[in-house]
Wavefront OBJ file of the C-alpha trace (Angstrom):
o trace
v 0.000 0.000 0.000
v 1.285 3.445 -0.912
v 2.408 5.524 2.068
v 0.591 8.802 1.410
v 2.208 10.479 4.417
v 5.555 10.193 2.664
v 4.726 12.974 0.191
v 4.647 15.503 3.045
v 8.073 14.391 4.279
v 9.905 14.429 0.954
v 11.895 17.518 0.068
v 11.855 18.409 -3.619
v 15.038 19.460 -5.336
v 14.154 22.737 -6.994
v 15.397 23.501 -10.517
v 15.369 27.265 -10.071
v 18.560 29.284 -10.739
v 20.650 30.940 -8.052
v 19.796 34.402 -9.335
v 16.927 36.126 -11.096
v 16.660 39.621 -12.562
v 13.477 41.538 -13.257
v 13.769 44.359 -15.774
v 11.045 46.982 -16.072
v 11.948 49.436 -18.796
v 15.454 50.629 -17.949
v 15.236 49.550 -14.284
v 16.664 46.275 -12.999
v 16.227 44.500 -9.688
v 18.479 41.502 -9.025
v 17.282 38.689 -6.773
v 19.238 35.924 -5.064
v 17.734 32.559 -4.161
v 17.449 32.075 -0.416
v 18.715 28.762 0.961
v 19.761 27.639 4.439
v 22.261 25.205 5.907
v 20.059 22.886 7.962
v 21.470 19.690 9.501
v 24.607 20.171 7.397
v 22.593 20.270 4.179
v 21.768 23.206 1.940
v 18.002 23.453 1.722
v 15.652 25.885 0.031
v 11.887 25.929 0.343
v 10.525 22.539 1.347
v 8.014 22.688 -1.517
v 5.404 25.014 -2.971
v 1.709 25.211 -2.213
v 1.494 21.439 -2.589
v 4.151 18.752 -2.063
v 4.544 18.067 -5.793
v 5.291 21.700 -6.686
v 8.972 22.735 -6.613
v 9.428 26.269 -5.309
v 12.133 28.816 -4.497
v 12.383 31.945 -2.354
v 14.171 34.976 -3.786
v 15.436 38.075 -1.991
v 16.043 41.408 -3.756
v 19.744 42.221 -3.327
v 20.514 44.928 -5.851
v 18.729 47.669 -7.771
v 15.784 49.935 -7.148
v 12.369 50.407 -8.664
v 10.398 53.607 -9.117
v 7.133 53.923 -11.014
v 4.967 57.017 -11.315
v 7.288 58.890 -8.978
v 6.794 56.308 -6.211
v 9.664 54.234 -4.814
v 8.927 50.541 -4.368
v 10.124 48.172 -1.655
v 13.210 46.293 -2.781
v 14.452 44.525 0.331
v 16.392 45.578 3.386
v 13.530 45.332 5.874
v 14.570 42.147 7.682
v 11.399 40.296 6.714
v 10.515 37.013 5.016
v 12.924 36.943 2.073
v 15.767 38.039 4.373
v 15.533 35.051 6.740
v 19.028 33.663 7.352
v 20.186 30.689 9.415
v 20.533 32.859 12.518
v 16.922 34.020 12.062
v 15.646 30.451 11.736
v 16.012 29.733 15.445
v 14.386 26.353 14.935
v 13.814 24.968 11.456
v 11.387 22.228 12.483
v 10.534 20.463 9.236
v 11.898 23.672 7.622
v 9.418 25.949 5.861
v 7.527 25.530 2.630
v 5.818 28.227 0.612
v 2.581 28.307 2.618
v 4.425 28.719 5.916
v 6.240 31.787 4.654
v 3.308 33.333 2.784
v 1.226 33.014 5.958
v 3.917 34.906 7.869
v 4.130 37.454 5.060
v 0.384 38.085 5.152
v 0.631 38.448 8.913
v 3.057 41.331 8.553
v 0.836 42.714 5.783
v -1.787 43.172 8.520
v 0.554 44.150 11.354
v 2.073 47.006 9.335
v -1.130 48.904 10.183
v -1.173 47.876 13.874
v 2.156 49.214 15.104
v 0.895 51.333 18.021
v 0.177 48.400 20.364
v 1.335 44.833 20.929
v -0.531 42.794 18.297
v -0.794 39.180 17.199
v -2.217 37.540 14.088
v -2.779 33.809 13.619
v -3.089 32.707 9.999
v -4.125 29.615 8.066
v -4.258 29.215 4.297
v -3.092 32.816 3.853
v -6.053 34.231 5.799
v -6.182 35.449 9.389
v -8.293 33.210 11.601
v -7.782 35.433 14.622
v -6.189 38.813 15.343
v -5.944 41.073 18.368
v -4.057 44.028 19.806
v -3.970 45.150 23.405
v -2.660 47.856 25.736
v -2.200 45.062 28.283
v 0.712 43.481 26.433
v 1.731 40.607 24.197
v 0.109 37.795 26.172
v -3.312 39.426 26.072
v -2.982 39.940 22.306
v -1.828 36.336 21.734
v -4.561 34.845 23.909
v -7.335 36.926 22.338
v -6.140 36.174 18.805
v -6.067 32.450 19.575
v -9.496 32.304 21.176
v -11.027 34.291 18.320
v -10.968 30.958 16.488
v -9.082 28.288 18.407
v -10.140 25.515 15.997
v -8.795 27.257 12.895
v -5.627 28.187 14.804
v -4.665 24.483 14.864
v -1.564 24.196 12.678
v -1.448 27.941 12.075
v 1.277 30.566 11.898
v 1.506 33.106 14.725
v 3.024 36.492 13.857
v 3.812 39.179 16.462
v 4.969 42.788 16.314
v 6.646 42.714 19.742
v 9.177 40.330 21.359
v 7.572 37.094 22.565
v 7.500 36.778 26.352
v 7.722 33.639 28.465
v 4.030 33.607 29.378
v 2.961 33.809 25.724
v 5.461 31.112 24.747
v 3.993 28.776 27.357
v 0.492 29.400 26.057
v 1.476 28.806 22.428
v 3.494 25.674 23.239
v 0.342 24.053 24.625
v -1.140 24.096 21.127
v -0.145 22.623 17.774
v 1.261 25.356 15.529
v 3.420 25.375 12.419
v 5.232 28.710 12.810
v 5.904 31.357 15.450
v 7.491 34.556 14.112
v 8.470 37.530 16.272
v 10.980 40.395 16.151
v 12.759 38.897 19.185
v 12.332 36.475 22.088
v 12.552 37.352 25.767
v 14.697 35.171 28.093
v 13.189 31.754 28.718
v 10.663 31.895 25.865
v 12.755 30.071 23.257
v 13.414 27.072 25.475
v 9.659 26.624 25.897
v 8.942 26.828 22.163
v 11.834 24.542 21.233
v 10.230 21.701 23.161
v 7.971 21.508 20.095
v 10.531 19.919 17.772
v 8.613 20.392 14.510
v 7.750 24.043 15.198
v 9.403 26.614 12.941
v 10.612 29.496 15.129
v 11.579 32.639 13.212
v 13.305 35.708 14.611
v 12.550 38.563 12.214
v 13.761 41.936 13.554
v 11.812 43.764 10.862
v 8.536 42.775 12.564
v 9.374 45.386 15.192
v 9.845 48.118 12.575
v 6.856 47.652 10.308
v 6.118 51.371 10.296
v 9.033 51.616 7.820
v 6.775 50.031 5.189
v 4.285 52.892 5.250
v 3.972 54.724 1.941
v 6.076 52.245 -0.032
v 4.249 49.687 -2.189
v 5.767 46.523 -3.582
v 5.368 45.194 -7.115
v 2.426 42.786 -6.926
v 2.601 40.164 -9.685
v -0.159 37.749 -10.705
v 0.846 35.064 -13.182
v -1.745 33.870 -15.694
v -2.404 30.416 -17.086
v -1.062 31.324 -20.511
v 2.254 32.410 -19.006
v 1.365 36.080 -19.025
v 1.113 38.266 -15.970
v -0.716 41.191 -14.443
v 1.357 43.647 -12.407
v -0.041 46.174 -9.978
v 0.923 48.409 -7.091
v 0.285 46.571 -3.829
v -2.698 47.631 -1.708
v -2.016 50.441 0.750
v -4.596 51.335 3.387
v -5.584 54.987 3.535
v -7.180 54.509 6.955
v -4.332 54.928 9.431
v -6.059 57.180 11.997
v -9.721 57.564 13.060
v -9.926 60.906 11.261
v -9.126 59.164 7.962
v -12.625 57.651 7.865
v -15.174 59.637 5.863
v -18.677 60.538 7.073
v -21.270 58.180 5.603
v -23.489 60.537 3.632
v -25.549 60.361 0.445
v -27.994 62.502 -1.467
v -30.665 61.593 -4.010
v -32.991 64.064 -5.721
v -32.098 66.804 -3.282
v -32.669 64.633 -0.191
v -29.644 64.059 2.011
v -28.957 61.488 4.704
v -25.995 61.074 7.064
v -25.171 58.288 9.489
v -24.244 58.620 13.148
v -20.516 58.995 13.796
v -18.910 56.150 15.787
v -17.983 56.590 19.436
v -14.293 56.511 20.374
v -14.563 52.814 21.298
v -16.331 51.942 18.067
v -13.851 53.987 16.044
v -10.855 52.161 17.513
v -12.405 48.778 16.760
v -13.221 49.879 13.204
v -9.628 51.040 12.720
v -8.364 47.684 14.011
v -10.767 45.644 11.883
v -9.951 47.612 8.718
v -6.249 46.843 9.287
v -7.038 43.125 9.523
v -9.165 43.406 6.380
v -6.009 44.163 4.369
v -5.033 40.504 4.735
v -8.386 38.825 4.087
v -9.381 37.204 0.791
v -12.351 39.039 -0.717
v -15.339 39.135 -0.780
v -15.201 39.452 3.008
v -16.526 41.017 6.183
v -15.071 41.086 9.694
v -16.791 41.430 13.058
v -14.598 42.783 15.879
v -14.970 43.951 19.461
v -12.592 45.252 22.130
v -9.512 44.971 19.927
v -10.038 41.392 18.754
v -11.755 39.686 15.865
v -15.017 37.906 16.640
v -15.508 36.341 13.221
v -13.789 36.648 9.829
v -15.658 35.759 6.641
v -13.523 35.138 3.563
v -13.782 34.503 -0.158
v -17.524 34.621 -0.732
v -19.339 35.463 -3.955
v -22.171 37.658 -2.651
v -22.132 40.315 0.059
v -25.218 39.331 2.050
v -24.187 35.669 1.863
v -20.806 36.610 3.290
v -22.480 38.459 6.169
v -24.737 35.471 6.879
v -21.830 33.036 6.787
v -19.708 35.186 9.090
v -22.562 35.503 11.574
v -23.017 31.726 11.606
v -19.283 31.325 12.059
v -19.414 33.628 15.093
v -22.171 31.485 16.622
v -20.169 28.295 16.046
v -17.022 29.766 17.579
v -18.906 31.149 20.591
v -20.565 27.786 21.244
v -17.244 26.021 20.853
v -15.626 28.212 23.505
v -18.456 27.485 25.929
v -17.935 23.752 25.421
v -14.150 24.063 25.585
v -14.254 26.009 28.863
v -16.362 23.250 30.399
v -14.861 20.044 29.056
v -11.802 20.919 26.896
v -13.636 19.399 23.944
v -14.959 20.942 20.741
v -18.589 21.736 20.028
v -18.405 19.342 17.073
v -17.466 16.451 19.336
v -20.366 17.359 21.641
v -22.736 17.353 18.646
v -21.499 13.896 17.721
v -22.089 12.623 21.265
v -25.520 14.244 21.352
v -26.719 12.018 18.516
v -26.525 8.992 20.794
v -26.453 10.306 24.350
v -29.401 12.083 25.987
v -27.254 13.836 28.598
v -24.931 15.177 25.900
v -27.997 16.267 23.925
v -29.296 18.270 26.877
v -25.882 19.838 27.369
v -25.732 20.791 23.691
v -29.162 22.412 23.850
v -28.069 24.487 26.835
v -24.952 25.611 24.949
v -26.981 26.563 21.877
v -29.489 28.537 23.973
v -26.692 30.469 25.679
v -25.122 31.140 22.292
v -28.406 32.453 20.875
v -28.961 34.678 23.903
v -25.464 36.144 23.483
v -25.938 36.443 19.715
v -22.662 34.621 19.228
v -20.753 37.433 20.939
v -21.770 39.885 18.214
v -23.734 42.249 20.452
v -22.076 45.709 20.392
v -19.429 44.545 17.915
v -18.399 46.458 14.791
v -18.366 45.222 11.203
v -16.114 46.164 8.319
v -16.632 45.182 4.694
v -13.950 45.167 1.999
v -16.466 46.300 -0.646
v -19.544 48.483 -0.623
v -22.998 47.100 0.102
v -24.973 46.883 -3.156
v -28.180 46.471 -1.140
v -29.142 47.138 2.460
v -29.781 43.443 3.200
v -26.281 42.698 4.470
v -26.414 45.699 6.778
v -29.854 44.686 8.066
v -28.520 41.197 8.844
v -25.647 42.662 10.868
v -27.913 45.102 12.717
v -30.167 42.224 13.755
v -27.169 40.716 15.568
v -26.550 43.849 17.631
v -23.715 45.405 15.606
v -23.242 48.998 16.717
v -20.989 50.445 13.993
v -20.044 49.650 10.398
v -17.242 50.733 8.065
v -17.404 50.138 4.325
v -15.995 51.770 1.176
v -19.177 53.568 0.087
v -19.879 54.417 -3.538
v -22.895 52.182 -4.157
v -25.870 53.575 -6.074
v -27.875 52.483 -3.030
v -25.731 54.231 -0.403
v -28.816 56.179 0.692
v -30.767 52.965 1.382
v -27.800 51.513 3.257
v -27.461 54.634 5.417
v -31.194 54.616 6.055
v -30.836 51.069 7.371
v -28.415 52.147 10.110
v -30.425 55.292 10.866
v -33.628 53.293 11.301
v -31.983 50.888 13.732
v -32.861 51.142 17.419
v -30.459 52.043 18.901
v -29.064 53.924 15.923
v -26.034 52.248 14.354
v -22.983 54.260 13.299
v -21.462 54.086 9.828
v -18.388 55.558 8.154
v -16.924 55.219 4.674
v -13.327 54.278 3.942
v -13.314 55.806 0.475
v -11.321 52.836 -0.810
v -11.960 49.181 -1.501
v -9.820 46.443 0.064
v -10.236 43.482 -2.281
v -7.557 40.791 -2.155
v -7.659 37.925 -4.661
l 1 2 3 4 5 6 7 8 9 10 11 12 13 14 15 16 17 18 19 20 21 22 23 24 25 26 27 28 29 30 31 32 33 34 35 36 37 38 39 40 41 42 43 44 45 46 47 48 49 50 51 52 53 54 55 56 57 58 59 60 61 62 63 64 65 66 67 68 69 70 71 72 73 74 75 76 77 78 79 80 81 82 83 84 85 86 87 88 89 90 91 92 93 94 95 96 97 98 99 100 101 102 103 104 105 106 107 108 109 110 111 112 113 114 115 116 117 118 119 120 121 122 123 124 125 126 127 128 129 130 131 132 133 134 135 136 137 138 139 140 141 142 143 144 145 146 147 148 149 150 151 152 153 154 155 156 157 158 159 160 161 162 163 164 165 166 167 168 169 170 171 172 173 174 175 176 177 178 179 180 181 182 183 184 185 186 187 188 189 190 191 192 193 194 195 196 197 198 199 200 201 202 203 204 205 206 207 208 209 210 211 212 213 214 215 216 217 218 219 220 221 222 223 224 225 226 227 228 229 230 231 232 233 234 235 236 237 238 239 240 241 242 243 244 245 246 247 248 249 250 251 252 253 254 255 256 257 258 259 260 261 262 263 264 265 266 267 268 269 270 271 272 273 274 275 276 277 278 279 280 281 282 283 284 285 286 287 288 289 290 291 292 293 294 295 296 297 298 299 300 301 302 303 304 305 306 307 308 309 310 311 312 313 314 315 316 317 318 319 320 321 322 323 324 325 326 327 328 329 330 331 332 333 334 335 336 337 338 339 340 341 342 343 344 345 346 347 348 349 350 351 352 353 354 355 356 357 358 359 360 361 362 363 364 365 366 367 368 369 370 371 372 373 374 375 376 377 378 379 380 381 382 383 384 385 386 387 388 389 390 391 392 393 394 395 396 397 398 399 400 401 402 403 404 405 406 407 408 409 410 411 412 413 414 415 416 417 418 419 420 421 422 423 424
């Protein structure tokens, strides 16, 4: 019988050259393939997105790029492509493409959350939980993890502050693929290294992400016919509360304007919009008190995305109630409930408590990466107790959408971002 587990253990020999040069007009950027000496062997990326796809990591080492009067990022930030042996504190099974792109998307989010200790946990290049906190790294790590503890299984944790011993102990209790931080406080590494397959990355640039502000990178999408689309990378325009725009619209001389968010709502909207930069569109995010409640990703219709993200919040809330009681998942309890009357009664109690709490969505905020083409998605969120919403604006039905929040009791706040945040 074929050993299917073997394909995840094999390391592919990549055929990619040591160097690569990209020329745009009369500008050249030279790249060098990144490899590491691990267990006395030179190794590059373990494999690509799947075990049968050879892959290579390249770092820009020479040249500069300027387009439209804007200078692009071309290395020197101490981030993913700059990882050297001394940065790979523990190689574990040594990283493949998905490990590093998860970390990269984590810093894509954290570049907008530099004012406080923040943590993002990612799976499949999407955040499953994110948080920031004035109370320090441990609070951010814990809140990010419990935003979606099931999805965090096998995830990549990315921090913007040095990892402390308490946070290391918490993370080591769970199965993770990667922990990346700008540094590690005394005693924290020894705890993490007890997990032999864990990749532990020290990336000093994670503590200086504000240096990325205002500098895009060249974003390249390869096409099936070998062609490519190039674009400037996304850059959030919402860096401070005052960057949000009032939600206002006028039709046939009639004007409407939404309530402005409170300071608490505004901070949560700012946080959630930062996380949105790393979420596959079409998406919405619910957040509260500096942590994500539920993240909906990659849907085809806006109201369907809202519905799915609400249901996800209910599932995660119920799971935490079960986990706090028995250290089991809600899905295991559902399985037991099919055959056991006591488990069935326990499940019903959990579901009632979840419904009463509206899945933790009461007084949360919602952000959307695209405008609402109809008011239905907003109405769905309002029914769950959302108190404030941020969205790009620009729909022909902006007036109807604003009327939806104005008709809510209590009145719901809304602001526009003035930009879309799609990520495909």
